[in-house]
TORGUMAR-260126 format. One line per 2 residues: their letters; for each residue x, y, z negated of N, C-alpha, C, O, CB. Coordinates in Angstrom, 3 decimals, decimal comma, padded with zeros to 6 digits, always signed. Glycine has a CB too. Example, Ala and Ser with C-alpha at 12.3 -4.5 7.8 and 13.67 -1.06 7.14 Angstrom:
2
as) +013,190:-005,690:-007,800:+012,300:-004,500:-007,800:+013,200:-003,300:-007,800:+014,236:-003,319:-008,465:+011,308:-004,473:-009,046 | +012,850:-002,250:-007,080:+013,670:-001,060:-007,140:+012,900:+000,030:-007,870:+013,409:+001,138:-008,039:+014,084:-000,598:-005,725 $
This chain:
175
mr) +111,006:+089,311:-096,701:+111,683:+089,182:-095,637:+112,825:+089,463:-095,873:+112,985:+090,364:-096,697:+111,293:+089,758:-094,710 | +114,040:+088,833:-095,270:+115,454:+089,058:-095,389:+116,043:+089,507:-094,439:+115,531:+089,090:-093,399:+116,094:+088,120:-095,678 $
gn) +117,059:+090,301:-094,234:+117,729:+090,891:-093,308:+118,715:+090,491:-093,021:+119,366:+090,062:-093,974:+117,890:+091,862:-093,432 | +119,491:+090,377:-091,401:+120,925:+090,573:-091,398:+121,575:+091,025:-092,146:+121,109:+092,075:-092,587:+121,301:+091,066:-090,690 $
st) +123,049:+090,574:-092,790:+123,697:+091,338:-093,512:+125,144:+092,175:-092,458:+126,068:+092,927:-092,769:+124,104:+090,313:-094,820 | +124,756:+091,642:-091,345:+125,633:+092,685:-090,336:+125,344:+092,789:-089,185:+124,847:+091,778:-088,689:+126,925:+092,463:-090,156 $
as) +125,498:+093,877:-088,375:+124,956:+094,364:-087,160:+125,385:+093,449:-085,608:+126,586:+093,207:-085,727:+125,506:+095,928:-087,142 | +125,032:+093,040:-084,649:+125,562:+092,464:-084,121:+125,889:+093,365:-082,646:+126,087:+094,579:-082,703:+124,912:+091,295:-084,230 $
sv) +125,913:+092,729:-081,550:+125,867:+093,941:-080,204:+124,309:+093,659:-079,868:+124,231:+093,568:-078,643:+127,143:+093,570:-078,513 | +123,362:+093,528:-080,313:+122,236:+093,273:-079,625:+121,238:+094,778:-079,201:+120,239:+094,995:-078,515:+121,471:+092,193:-080,600 $
cg) +122,309:+095,708:-080,173:+121,936:+097,410:-079,882:+122,793:+097,951:-078,706:+122,845:+099,159:-078,478:+122,336:+098,484:-081,321 | +123,263:+097,309:-078,185:+124,181:+097,658:-076,948:+123,662:+097,502:-075,772:+122,521:+097,056:-075,651:+125,335:+096,937:-076,858 $
ar) +124,523:+097,893:-074,578:+123,963:+098,108:-073,391:+123,193:+096,733:-072,724:+123,616:+095,637:-073,092:+125,096:+098,659:-072,532 | +122,574:+096,761:-072,186:+121,694:+095,292:-071,389:+122,298:+094,751:-070,194:+122,367:+095,535:-069,247:+120,097:+095,642:-070,789 $
ka) +122,642:+093,863:-070,068:+123,443:+093,407:-068,808:+122,210:+092,791:-067,762:+121,170:+092,188:-068,028:+124,738:+092,087:-069,273 | +122,787:+093,206:-066,505:+121,526:+092,735:-065,548:+121,712:+091,240:-065,467:+122,732:+090,553:-065,419:+121,520:+093,440:-063,899 $
rg) +120,166:+090,878:-065,465:+119,871:+089,805:-065,570:+118,569:+089,461:-064,696:+117,744:+088,775:-065,299:+119,840:+089,611:-066,858 | +118,315:+089,739:-063,673:+117,037:+089,827:-063,001:+115,702:+090,611:-064,025:+115,928:+091,523:-064,821:+116,673:+088,168:-062,581 $
pa) +114,751:+090,190:-063,847:+113,759:+090,865:-064,437:+113,753:+090,980:-065,898:+113,813:+090,011:-066,655:+112,663:+090,344:-064,047 | +113,670:+092,365:-066,309:+113,876:+092,788:-067,621:+112,599:+092,341:-068,859:+111,422:+092,698:-068,802:+114,037:+094,396:-067,436 $
tp) +113,086:+091,669:-069,699:+112,308:+091,177:-070,830:+112,414:+092,023:-072,068:+113,546:+092,439:-072,315:+112,721:+089,809:-071,156 | +111,484:+092,341:-072,861:+111,400:+093,065:-073,499:+112,875:+092,572:-074,267:+113,474:+091,529:-074,004:+110,046:+093,157:-074,044 $
rp) +113,333:+093,707:-075,384:+114,475:+093,075:-075,932:+113,635:+093,491:-077,730:+112,605:+094,148:-077,875:+116,372:+093,955:-075,304 | +114,145:+093,111:-078,412:+113,935:+093,893:-079,546:+114,395:+094,720:-080,040:+115,610:+094,909:-079,975:+113,887:+093,526:-080,233 $
vr) +113,457:+095,609:-080,801:+113,989:+096,693:-081,318:+114,943:+096,474:-082,786:+114,468:+095,647:-083,564:+112,783:+097,595:-081,489 | +115,877:+096,961:-083,095:+116,888:+097,063:-084,221:+115,935:+098,414:-085,354:+115,381:+099,508:-085,250:+118,797:+097,685:-083,395 $
il) +116,294:+097,286:-086,451:+115,926:+098,795:-087,571:+116,901:+098,525:-088,710:+116,788:+097,537:-089,434:+114,013:+098,917:-088,390 | +117,960:+099,527:-088,859:+119,081:+099,329:-089,788:+118,296:+100,329:-091,213:+118,138:+101,549:-091,263:+120,850:+100,032:-088,983 $
av) +118,026:+099,565:-091,960:+117,278:+100,363:-093,296:+118,378:+099,676:-094,743:+118,886:+098,597:-095,045:+115,050:+099,700:-093,485 | +118,299:+101,253:-095,372:+118,768:+100,890:-096,513:+117,778:+100,202:-097,619:+116,547:+100,230:-097,616:+119,347:+102,018:-096,961 $
gr) +118,512:+099,676:-098,416:+117,729:+098,681:-099,301:+117,059:+097,268:-099,202:+116,697:+097,001:-098,056:+116,861:+099,270:-099,602 | +116,830:+096,370:-100,073:+116,950:+095,076:-099,941:+115,199:+095,082:-100,066:+114,815:+095,314:-101,212:+118,060:+094,211:-101,118 $
mk) +114,310:+094,900:-099,236:+112,899:+094,645:-099,454:+112,668:+093,741:-100,170:+113,377:+092,763:-099,936:+112,214:+094,429:-098,482 | +111,937:+093,620:-101,002:+111,456:+092,705:-102,031:+110,082:+092,044:-101,729:+109,361:+092,617:-100,912:+111,367:+093,452:-103,326 $
sg) +109,729:+091,106:-102,201:+108,067:+090,847:-101,866:+107,288:+091,699:-102,889:+107,599:+092,131:-103,999:+107,531:+089,097:-102,065 | +106,018:+091,807:-102,039:+105,195:+092,867:-102,558:+104,553:+093,647:-101,402:+104,869:+093,349:-100,250:+106,025:+093,797:-103,455 $
pe) +103,715:+094,578:-101,629:+102,209:+094,971:-100,528:+103,624:+095,562:-099,279:+103,640:+095,318:-098,072:+100,494:+096,880:-101,421 | +104,494:+096,224:-099,933:+105,111:+097,019:-098,760:+105,757:+095,833:-097,437:+105,710:+095,988:-096,217:+106,534:+098,077:-099,534 $
aa) +106,227:+094,890:-098,080:+106,953:+093,545:-097,440:+105,770:+092,901:-096,693:+106,082:+092,205:-095,727:+107,661:+092,372:-098,680 | +104,569:+093,012:-096,963:+103,537:+092,359:-096,388:+103,037:+093,222:-095,638:+102,311:+092,654:-094,821:+102,646:+091,805:-097,176 $
ly) +103,058:+094,615:-095,455:+102,546:+095,559:-094,517:+103,374:+095,250:-093,316:+102,941:+094,873:-092,227:+102,637:+097,074:-094,997 | +104,842:+095,490:-093,704:+105,928:+094,905:-092,692:+105,772:+093,749:-091,965:+105,613:+093,721:-090,745:+107,064:+094,645:-093,294 $
ah) +105,829:+092,483:-092,933:+105,519:+091,526:-092,292:+104,684:+091,092:-091,287:+104,901:+090,233:-090,433:+105,396:+091,087:-092,858 | +103,225:+092,107:-091,563:+101,868:+092,217:-091,160:+102,132:+092,507:-089,276:+101,805:+091,804:-088,321:+101,006:+093,673:-092,196 $
ya) +102,677:+093,515:-089,323:+102,695:+094,192:-087,848:+104,069:+093,804:-087,136:+104,063:+093,990:-085,919:+102,578:+095,960:-087,943 | +105,379:+093,239:-087,749:+106,217:+093,153:-087,165:+105,833:+091,512:-086,450:+106,289:+091,275:-085,332:+107,424:+093,512:-088,042 $
ar) +105,120:+090,610:-087,054:+104,816:+089,435:-086,451:+104,086:+089,591:-085,257:+103,900:+088,691:-084,438:+104,165:+088,639:-087,281 | +103,670:+090,766:-085,170:+102,813:+091,016:-083,860:+103,384:+091,458:-082,931:+102,722:+091,646:-081,911:+101,815:+091,820:-083,922 $
lr) +104,910:+091,806:-082,935:+105,247:+092,399:-081,994:+106,108:+091,288:-080,905:+106,776:+090,461:-081,526:+105,958:+093,595:-082,564 | +106,155:+091,202:-079,804:+106,982:+090,590:-079,249:+108,060:+091,255:-078,161:+107,816:+091,888:-077,134:+106,265:+089,708:-078,817 $
pp) +109,187:+090,929:-078,684:+109,979:+090,102:-079,491:+109,728:+091,054:-080,765:+109,532:+092,266:-080,674:+111,627:+089,823:-078,942 | +109,768:+090,237:-082,106:+109,929:+091,021:-083,381:+111,016:+091,664:-083,594:+112,091:+091,355:-083,080:+109,812:+090,331:-084,428 $
pe) +110,807:+092,818:-084,534:+112,574:+093,496:-084,752:+113,455:+093,028:-085,533:+113,198:+092,626:-086,668:+112,732:+094,827:-085,283 | +114,656:+093,029:-084,982:+115,996:+092,773:-085,961:+115,670:+093,607:-087,078:+115,035:+094,661:-087,043:+117,577:+093,234:-085,311 $
vt) +116,156:+093,046:-088,047:+116,474:+094,318:-089,158:+117,773:+093,848:-090,084:+118,143:+092,744:-090,481:+114,962:+094,627:-090,338 | +118,304:+095,220:-090,247:+119,891:+095,275:-091,085:+119,637:+095,939:-091,989:+119,193:+097,086:-091,951:+121,225:+095,908:-090,450 $
ei) +119,976:+095,073:-093,243:+119,787:+095,961:-094,626:+120,963:+096,333:-094,962:+122,009:+095,729:-094,725:+119,170:+095,279:-095,880 | +120,777:+097,766:-095,765:+122,214:+098,163:-096,107:+121,821:+098,479:-097,318:+120,820:+099,135:-097,606:+123,026:+099,310:-095,290 $
pe) +122,878:+097,852:-098,293:+122,680:+097,975:-099,759:+122,822:+099,153:-100,370:+123,710:+099,983:-100,172:+123,454:+097,214:-100,407 | +121,702:+099,223:-101,307:+121,624:+100,956:-102,073:+122,935:+101,257:-102,481:+123,479:+100,291:-103,019:+120,594:+101,174:-103,625 $
ar) +123,733:+102,425:-102,396:+124,939:+102,861:-103,177:+124,298:+103,295:-104,413:+123,096:+103,114:-104,603:+125,854:+104,033:-102,486 | +125,133:+103,914:-105,334:+125,143:+104,349:-106,652:+126,021:+105,625:-106,534:+126,897:+105,731:-105,676:+125,683:+103,232:-107,679 $
gs) +125,782:+106,428:-107,299:+126,536:+107,723:-107,560:+125,803:+109,091:-107,647:+124,676:+109,033:-108,140:+127,503:+107,869:-106,507 | +126,256:+110,331:-107,247:+125,357:+111,192:-107,202:+124,893:+111,263:-105,953:+125,431:+110,729:-104,984:+125,722:+112,284:-107,655 $
aa) +123,782:+111,987:-105,934:+122,895:+112,253:-104,407:+123,731:+112,376:-103,196:+123,565:+111,688:-102,189:+122,017:+113,708:-104,388 | +124,706:+113,353:-103,350:+125,502:+113,322:-102,478:+126,391:+112,306:-101,834:+126,659:+112,101:-100,650:+125,979:+114,007:-102,786 $
ei) +126,782:+111,713:-102,965:+127,766:+110,265:-102,887:+126,987:+109,169:-102,339:+127,539:+108,455:-101,502:+128,333:+109,686:-104,424 | +125,809:+108,928:-102,676:+125,062:+107,844:-102,212:+124,744:+108,362:-100,836:+125,099:+107,446:-100,095:+123,799:+107,461:-103,119 $
rr) +124,203:+109,466:-099,996:+123,909:+109,965:-098,841:+125,289:+109,411:-098,045:+125,141:+108,774:-097,002:+123,601:+111,612:-098,922 | +126,615:+109,674:-098,569:+127,711:+109,539:-097,619:+127,821:+108,352:-097,636:+127,813:+107,920:-096,484:+128,932:+110,177:-097,819 $
re) +127,966:+107,256:-098,690:+128,290:+105,802:-098,672:+127,263:+104,942:-097,639:+127,614:+104,003:-096,925:+128,164:+105,236:-100,253 | +125,988:+105,473:-097,742:+124,659:+105,102:-097,585:+124,518:+105,384:-095,809:+123,961:+104,721:-094,934:+123,570:+106,103:-098,705 $
ga) +125,160:+106,448:-095,769:+124,997:+106,762:-094,193:+126,345:+106,001:-093,472:+126,238:+105,223:-092,525:+125,006:+108,658:-093,860 | +127,519:+106,351:-094,056:+128,973:+105,237:-093,591:+128,388:+104,003:-093,177:+128,617:+103,470:-092,091:+130,180:+104,762:-094,976 $
al) +127,483:+103,473:-094,232:+127,270:+101,979:-093,845:+126,537:+101,672:-092,889:+126,760:+100,703:-092,164:+126,784:+101,250:-094,741 | +125,327:+102,648:-092,731:+124,507:+102,595:-091,528:+125,070:+103,245:-090,175:+124,388:+103,185:-089,152:+123,238:+103,255:-091,870 $
la) +126,388:+103,899:-090,186:+126,968:+104,030:-088,901:+128,225:+102,804:-088,528:+128,886:+102,569:-087,516:+127,565:+105,583:-088,884 | +128,165:+102,274:-089,720:+129,324:+100,804:-089,489:+128,353:+099,902:-088,906:+128,771:+099,238:-087,958:+130,130:+099,933:-091,114 $
al) +127,040:+099,712:-089,293:+126,149:+098,693:-088,660:+125,705:+099,118:-087,146:+125,359:+098,269:-086,324:+124,828:+098,508:-089,603 | +125,737:+100,163:-086,932:+125,346:+100,589:-085,683:+126,558:+100,669:-084,416:+127,590:+101,329:-084,534:+124,725:+101,959:-085,978 $
pp) +126,209:+099,882:-083,237:+127,004:+099,947:-082,151:+127,508:+101,333:-081,421:+126,618:+102,181:-081,354:+126,333:+099,214:-081,307 | +128,717:+101,696:-080,888:+129,042:+102,478:-080,378:+127,661:+102,905:-079,352:+127,237:+104,057:-079,436:+130,315:+102,087:-079,933 $
da) +127,090:+102,060:-078,529:+126,331:+102,455:-077,569:+124,944:+102,208:-077,870:+124,084:+101,886:-077,050:+126,719:+101,906:-076,433 | +124,802:+102,371:-079,027:+123,401:+102,416:-079,466:+122,541:+103,112:-079,379:+123,006:+104,155:-079,838:+123,249:+102,356:-080,308 $
aa) +121,225:+103,365:-079,010:+120,283:+104,603:-078,539:+119,599:+104,468:-080,176:+118,704:+103,670:-080,453:+118,974:+104,294:-076,820 | +120,149:+105,300:-081,033:+119,924:+105,619:-082,382:+119,038:+106,677:-082,474:+119,151:+107,773:-081,926:+121,090:+105,914:-083,072 $
va) +117,858:+106,164:-083,433:+116,932:+107,362:-083,541:+116,687:+107,041:-085,201:+116,478:+105,985:-085,799:+115,360:+107,335:-082,359 | +116,797:+108,294:-085,606:+116,799:+108,590:-086,811:+115,469:+108,622:-087,563:+114,720:+109,372:-086,938:+117,412:+109,676:-086,859 $
ld) +114,868:+108,128:-088,632:+113,760:+108,564:-088,820:+114,041:+109,828:-090,282:+114,671:+109,685:-091,330:+112,746:+107,154:-089,023 | +113,420:+110,768:-089,852:+113,820:+112,042:-090,895:+112,823:+112,785:-090,791:+112,315:+113,014:-089,694:+115,115:+112,946:-090,631 $
lg) +112,440:+113,212:-091,741:+111,542:+114,432:-092,356:+111,646:+115,776:-091,590:+110,751:+116,612:-091,717:+112,001:+114,761:-093,897 | +112,835:+116,025:-090,712:+113,062:+117,078:-090,108:+112,895:+116,892:-088,495:+113,092:+117,812:-087,702:+114,337:+117,506:-090,559 $
gd) +112,542:+115,702:-088,159:+112,723:+115,096:-086,777:+111,287:+115,781:-086,091:+110,491:+116,532:-086,656:+112,808:+113,152:-086,798 | +111,245:+115,319:-084,843:+110,120:+115,398:-084,110:+108,854:+114,992:-084,548:+109,210:+114,471:-085,605:+110,318:+114,835:-083,132 $
ap) +107,656:+114,846:-084,521:+106,576:+114,169:-084,394:+105,771:+113,656:-083,581:+104,568:+113,894:-083,479:+106,114:+114,514:-084,756 | +106,468:+112,868:-082,920:+105,533:+112,510:-081,612:+104,215:+111,735:-082,001:+104,089:+110,943:-082,935:+106,386:+111,509:-080,510 $
ds) +103,223:+112,144:-081,053:+102,135:+111,448:-081,254:+102,283:+109,971:-080,668:+103,393:+109,707:-080,205:+101,028:+112,204:-080,687 | +101,454:+109,121:-080,635:+101,731:+107,427:-080,550:+102,347:+107,462:-079,083:+103,480:+107,036:-078,859:+100,104:+106,239:-080,681 $
eg) +101,503:+108,014:-078,074:+101,905:+108,112:-076,706:+103,411:+108,234:-076,176:+104,137:+107,552:-075,453:+101,253:+109,179:-076,272 | +103,531:+109,479:-076,914:+105,066:+110,138:-077,075:+106,127:+109,083:-077,581:+107,263:+108,995:-077,116:+105,071:+111,436:-078,244 $
fa) +105,653:+108,353:-078,516:+106,601:+107,432:-079,231:+106,548:+106,297:-078,238:+107,556:+105,592:-078,302:+106,160:+106,995:-080,831 | +105,666:+105,919:-077,340:+105,592:+104,632:-076,672:+106,611:+105,139:-075,523:+107,527:+104,470:-075,045:+103,938:+104,073:-076,170 $
al) +106,335:+106,177:-075,257:+107,191:+106,816:-073,871:+108,791:+106,880:-074,384:+109,576:+106,630:-073,469:+106,569:+108,693:-073,370 | +109,307:+107,120:-075,456:+110,343:+107,154:-075,889:+110,894:+105,781:-075,835:+112,054:+105,613:-075,457:+110,288:+107,744:-077,005 $
it) +110,036:+104,644:-076,236:+110,912:+103,438:-076,181:+111,235:+103,176:-074,709:+112,301:+102,741:-074,273:+110,210:+102,153:-076,854 | +109,912:+103,581:-073,865:+110,067:+103,070:-072,382:+111,345:+103,638:-072,257:+112,160:+102,737:-072,056:+108,936:+103,566:-071,176 $
ri) +111,861:+104,733:-072,288:+112,846:+105,780:-071,777:+114,148:+104,869:-072,030:+115,008:+104,658:-071,174:+112,818:+107,400:-072,667 | +114,156:+104,373:-073,320:+115,445:+103,678:-073,880:+115,207:+102,389:-073,336:+116,198:+102,061:-072,683:+115,665:+103,649:-075,558 $
ee) +114,369:+101,555:-073,320:+114,733:+100,416:-072,233:+114,920:+100,840:-071,054:+115,884:+100,235:-070,584:+113,786:+099,408:-072,039 | +114,389:+101,756:-070,145:+114,452:+101,609:-068,884:+116,238:+102,376:-068,587:+116,686:+102,638:-067,471:+112,933:+102,412:-068,146 $
ag) +117,000:+102,603:-069,961:+118,179:+102,682:-069,731:+119,098:+102,076:-069,942:+120,288:+102,378:-070,027:+118,424:+103,324:-069,944 | +118,370:+100,839:-070,073:+119,082:+099,344:-070,316:+119,839:+099,143:-071,649:+120,897:+098,525:-071,775:+120,210:+099,051:-069,158 $
rt) +119,010:+099,868:-072,800:+119,483:+100,195:-074,241:+118,404:+099,418:-074,837:+117,362:+098,939:-074,389:+119,570:+101,873:-074,745 | +119,001:+099,436:-076,059:+117,906:+098,934:-077,535:+117,726:+099,657:-078,600:+118,593:+099,848:-079,453:+118,314:+097,734:-078,311 $
ac) +116,380:+100,189:-078,623:+116,244:+101,319:-079,694:+116,576:+100,526:-081,061:+116,006:+099,559:-081,566:+114,592:+102,073:-079,719 | +117,979:+101,460:-081,592:+117,744:+101,123:-083,092:+117,535:+101,986:-084,321:+118,553:+102,435:-084,848:+118,718:+100,481:-083,439 $
fl) +116,463:+102,253:-084,801:+115,987:+102,687:-085,607:+116,631:+102,985:-087,334:+116,581:+102,068:-088,154:+115,070:+101,992:-085,377 | +117,068:+104,024:-087,613:+117,648:+104,148:-089,202:+116,733:+104,433:-089,964:+115,817:+105,225:-089,747:+118,680:+105,169:-089,530 $
ig) +116,936:+103,772:-090,954:+116,270:+104,393:-092,175:+116,752:+104,168:-093,414:+117,032:+103,100:-093,959:+115,022:+104,042:-092,286 | +116,855:+105,795:-093,990:+117,515:+106,044:-095,230:+117,045:+105,831:-096,295:+115,839:+105,608:-096,393:+117,835:+107,049:-095,373 $
ga) +117,807:+105,840:-097,299:+117,107:+105,516:-098,475:+116,454:+106,449:-099,558:+115,895:+107,422:-099,053:+117,908:+104,832:-099,062 | +116,405:+106,394:-100,689:+115,913:+107,289:-101,668:+116,357:+109,154:-101,413:+115,663:+110,167:-101,329:+116,590:+106,608:-103,127 $
eg) +117,790:+108,904:-101,361:+118,154:+110,144:-101,023:+118,272:+110,751:-099,670:+118,794:+111,821:-099,356:+119,156:+110,257:-101,519 | +117,620:+109,764:-098,854:+117,393:+110,192:-097,443:+118,862:+110,053:-096,514:+119,858:+109,417:-096,859:+116,816:+111,839:-097,491 $
ld) +118,700:+110,768:-095,357:+120,262:+110,300:-094,421:+121,202:+111,148:-094,765:+121,006:+112,294:-095,169:+120,272:+110,401:-092,675 | +122,156:+110,662:-094,630:+123,512:+111,577:-094,646:+123,861:+112,417:-092,819:+123,796:+111,903:-091,702:+125,075:+110,195:-095,164 $
ps) +124,134:+113,511:-093,145:+124,133:+114,648:-091,741:+125,018:+113,586:-090,588:+124,853:+113,475:-089,373:+125,286:+116,592:-092,152 | +125,901:+112,954:-091,417:+126,410:+112,345:-090,245:+125,666:+111,208:-089,227:+125,750:+111,046:-088,010:+127,518:+111,804:-090,730 $
vt) +124,987:+110,575:-090,162:+123,685:+109,896:-089,435:+122,685:+110,590:-088,462:+122,381:+110,091:-087,378:+122,806:+109,451:-090,471 | +122,111:+111,981:-089,000:+121,196:+112,621:-088,264:+122,400:+113,209:-086,912:+122,000:+113,609:-085,819:+120,278:+113,905:-089,341 $
ar) +123,482:+113,156:-087,200:+124,280:+114,016:-086,147:+124,668:+113,070:-085,157:+125,088:+113,427:-084,056:+125,599:+114,794:-086,717 | +124,530:+111,698:-085,550:+125,212:+110,582:-084,473:+123,740:+110,270:-083,796:+123,707:+109,867:-082,634:+126,152:+108,924:-085,309 $
ae) +122,580:+110,454:-084,510:+121,244:+109,747:-083,511:+121,136:+110,597:-082,407:+121,827:+111,607:-082,274:+119,594:+109,683:-084,246 | +120,118:+110,142:-081,451:+120,128:+110,693:-080,394:+118,560:+111,466:-080,473:+118,095:+112,453:-079,903:+120,480:+109,622:-079,243 $
rr) +118,063:+110,583:-081,381:+116,773:+111,544:-081,443:+116,213:+111,572:-083,031:+116,200:+110,470:-083,579:+115,454:+110,902:-080,326 | +115,863:+112,439:-083,628:+115,213:+112,509:-084,880:+113,752:+112,464:-084,721:+113,203:+113,351:-084,066:+115,607:+113,699:-085,600 $
ia) +112,886:+111,257:-085,403:+111,498:+111,342:-085,526:+110,811:+111,239:-086,775:+110,998:+110,350:-087,606:+111,012:+110,485:-084,804 | +109,983:+112,216:-086,870:+109,407:+112,085:-088,427:+107,940:+111,322:-088,294:+107,364:+111,272:-087,207:+109,171:+113,798:-089,240 $
lg) +107,450:+110,799:-089,365:+106,340:+110,032:-089,382:+105,295:+111,278:-089,913:+104,481:+110,773:-090,686:+106,524:+108,589:-090,377 | +105,095:+112,513:-089,772:+104,288:+113,233:-090,250:+105,236:+114,037:-091,296:+106,292:+113,639:-091,787:+103,102:+112,451:-090,731 $
pm) +104,674:+115,088:-091,474:+105,679:+116,108:-092,704:+105,685:+115,934:-094,172:+106,129:+116,747:-094,983:+105,248:+117,637:-092,715 | +105,166:+114,832:-094,417:+104,758:+114,208:-095,662:+106,045:+113,254:-096,134:+106,541:+112,507:-095,291:+103,310:+113,324:-095,419 $
tw) +106,472:+113,280:-097,221:+107,882:+112,470:-097,368:+106,969:+110,948:-097,762:+105,824:+110,918:-098,213:+109,231:+113,235:-098,920 | +107,841:+109,759:-097,444:+107,387:+108,907:-097,646:+108,300:+108,082:-098,079:+109,480:+108,134:-097,733:+106,754:+108,647:-096,856 $
ph) +107,679:+107,026:-099,093:+108,770:+106,069:-099,694:+109,728:+105,024:-098,696:+109,139:+104,273:-097,919:+107,948:+105,120:-100,705 | +111,212:+105,024:-098,763:+111,754:+104,472:-097,881:+111,230:+102,710:-097,248:+111,407:+102,084:-096,204:+113,048:+104,642:-098,449 $
fl) +110,598:+102,476:-098,428:+110,327:+100,927:-098,049:+108,997:+100,720:-097,554:+108,699:+099,590:-097,165:+110,491:+099,943:-099,270 | +108,072:+101,737:-097,508:+106,986:+101,777:-097,068:+107,123:+102,492:-095,641:+106,161:+102,393:-094,880:+106,146:+102,351:-098,045 $
vr) +108,253:+103,205:-095,229:+108,369:+103,768:-093,792:+108,675:+102,391:-092,713:+108,246:+102,202:-091,575:+109,777:+105,016:-093,752 | +109,631:+101,494:-093,606:+109,231:+100,107:-092,578:+108,050:+099,636:-092,025:+107,978:+099,129:-090,906:+109,476:+098,995:-093,138 $
gm) +107,062:+099,805:-092,840:+105,626:+099,149:-092,551:+105,112:+100,101:-091,549:+104,511:+099,597:-090,599:+104,544:+099,014:-093,922 | +105,211:+101,135:-091,575:+104,720:+101,963:-090,941:+105,021:+102,325:-089,767:+104,255:+102,660:-088,863:+104,713:+102,685:-091,465 $
la) +106,736:+102,228:-089,765:+107,411:+101,902:-088,167:+106,958:+101,035:-087,475:+106,517:+101,290:-086,354:+108,716:+101,491:-088,060 | +106,965:+099,438:-088,146:+106,318:+098,320:-087,667:+105,006:+098,667:-086,482:+104,923:+098,498:-085,265:+105,790:+097,578:-089,021 $
eq) +104,051:+099,243:-087,549:+103,019:+099,557:-086,883:+102,728:+100,312:-085,556:+101,940:+100,079:-084,640:+102,539:+100,012:-087,623 | +103,594:+101,254:-085,762:+103,730:+102,299:-084,328:+104,455:+101,375:-083,510:+104,217:+101,415:-082,303:+104,685:+103,933:-084,472 $
ly) +105,363:+100,482:-083,970:+106,029:+099,794:-082,833:+105,101:+099,146:-082,337:+105,103:+099,303:-081,116:+107,140:+098,947:-083,079 | +104,032:+098,267:-082,798:+103,022:+097,581:-082,460:+102,202:+098,454:-081,523:+102,051:+098,052:-080,369:+102,345:+097,108:-083,617 $
ra) +101,649:+099,626:-081,902:+101,006:+100,670:-081,247:+101,534:+100,912:-080,049:+100,744:+100,780:-079,114:+100,992:+101,781:-081,933 | +102,820:+101,282:-079,737:+103,395:+101,625:-078,654:+103,602:+100,350:-077,888:+103,619:+100,568:-076,677:+104,568:+102,385:-078,921 $
qa) +103,770:+099,046:-078,220:+103,484:+097,701:-077,268:+102,411:+097,899:-076,833:+102,436:+097,995:-075,606:+103,451:+096,306:-077,836 | +101,257:+098,033:-077,354:+100,099:+098,159:-077,360:+099,750:+099,036:-075,758:+099,194:+098,634:-074,735:+099,751:+098,838:-078,796 $
ir) +100,265:+100,164:-076,063:+100,049:+101,295:-075,138:+100,560:+100,807:-074,092:+099,814:+100,769:-073,113:+100,602:+102,608:-075,454 | +101,814:+100,336:-073,951:+102,468:+099,881:-072,868:+102,032:+098,923:-072,135:+102,420:+098,763:-070,978:+103,485:+099,586:-073,131 $
qn) +101,198:+098,188:-072,699:+100,506:+097,047:-071,801:+098,917:+097,242:-071,747:+098,143:+096,321:-071,485:+100,835:+095,484:-072,455 | +098,518:+098,604:-072,039:+097,052:+098,496:-071,872:+096,218:+097,907:-072,429:+095,143:+097,674:-071,877:+096,762:+098,195:-071,025 $
hp) +096,511:+097,484:-073,756:+095,905:+096,646:-074,585:+095,240:+097,812:-075,850:+095,738:+098,764:-076,451:+097,100:+095,414:-075,108 | +093,861:+097,147:-075,857:+092,396:+097,987:-076,361:+092,963:+098,364:-077,993:+092,194:+099,073:-078,642:+090,569:+096,701:-076,364 $
yh) +094,166:+097,959:-078,630:+094,352:+098,390:-080,053:+094,549:+100,030:-080,131:+094,106:+100,703:-081,061:+095,692:+097,594:-080,692 | +095,219:+100,519:-079,105:+095,294:+102,033:-079,542:+093,756:+102,422:-078,508:+093,187:+101,883:-077,559:+097,180:+103,028:-078,974 $
ra) +093,555:+103,596:-079,306:+091,958:+104,043:-078,514:+092,549:+105,421:-078,661:+092,530:+105,991:-079,752:+090,059:+103,689:-079,421 | +093,198:+106,098:-077,324:+093,444:+107,464:-077,333:+092,502:+108,465:-077,740:+092,960:+109,398:-078,399:+093,775:+107,763:-076,225 $
wr) +091,486:+108,458:-077,523:+090,207:+108,812:-077,550:+089,913:+109,401:-079,143:+089,488:+110,540:-079,336:+089,320:+107,511:-077,082 | +090,171:+108,562:-080,093:+089,848:+108,271:-081,696:+091,232:+109,172:-082,063:+092,286:+109,265:-081,433:+089,821:+106,256:-082,342 $
p) +090,946:+109,598:-082,925:+091,915:+110,586:-083,785:+092,138:+109,910:-084,876:+092,851:+110,383:-085,761:+091,378:+112,018:-084,193 $
């Protein structure tokens, strides 16, 4: 999987053009995904999404933990258009259930915007990134490797798509 090296205006506001077609969500993530099980997991679910997510990979920074967060945070914010609906994946964020996550995406789309998910690197997200985000969500209370988060996010995006389309992939009665 190879991402774009620059951000485009796709995260911006939607122009009125008749019936709304689903817009791809954006994933802005620190690190370049290499071949392996994490990339295969992401590719498996991303291929099921219509349209598939657009990924922008941010180079991993070097230095102290604080310097790494600052540099990576600045790069994430530089790749994020000012009018983007930024959603930071952050351990301290809310942990919505799958129906709540689907509702969040619906609200963003109904506002004429595209969701842009922000995934930090091994040192996490800089406070400037979480401050810019409209929502902070967690994939549960455990810490996950940042490359694994991409696959988990893609699965939840697919599940949200299934919920919104009343597809049987998601079974609300099942834990």
